[in-house]
N, C-alpha and C positions, 0 to 999 in steps of 0.2 A: 614355802609358798602356802597360805591355806587360811579358809575363810573363818570369823572368829565365830563364827553362829553354825549350825547345821536346820534342817526340819523347818528352812522358811524364818530362821532367827530364833525360835523355840528353843532349838538348846544351844549348851557352848562345845567345841570343838577344847577349848581348854578345860579338862579337867583334874580332879584330884586326885585319881586312882584310880586304873586297867578297871574295865568291866574284866569281872572272875573268865578266863577261860580266850580271852585277846591275845592273837597271835603278836608276839614283840618284834622285831627285825628289825632296829636300830637298838643299838643298849646307849641308855642317857648316857655315858660319855664317848659315844660315837658324833652328841649331837652338838653343834657350836652355837647354830645358830635360828630360830624359829622364827618366820613373821610373817605378822597377821595387817589388815589394814588399818590397823590402829597403833604399828609399829616393828623393832623388831626388840626380840630377846637375843642377846650375846651368852650363852650357858656353859660355856668349857671354862673352867678354873670357875667358879664358883662354889660356894658354899649350897646347901639343900634348899634353906631356909633365902640367901639371893636367888637363886631358881627359881625359888618361887614366884618371891616378889619380884624378878622381870615377867614369869609368863603370866602372872596375874596383870601387870600392865598391859598383855598385850590383847590381855581376853577383852571379847563387848563389854560398856560398861553396867550395863544391866546384868553381868554376871559378876564384876568384879565381887560386893562384900562378898557374896554366897560362895566364894572363891575364896575369899581372904577369913574369912568362918571356917570352912573346913580345914585351912592352913592353922588355922589354930587349934584345932580340937586335934588333927594329930602332930601338935606339940610346934610343929615348924618357925612360929613366931613366939 
């Protein structure tokens, strides 16, 4: 469970990539559910495209368009 935004709603916690040098303690294959105030994304067993769609769906509405465009640029859609 995490809030969909940080810094008083100015940045999305759902992001298309990690910041270079970020520590990763759990691999994507170990994550089954991600929960925000906008819903639950079940990720296990899904393709990269399906995972991206599920995460965008639980992001804050103000950031969904930006996340969708980033996914398109990454050839996920």
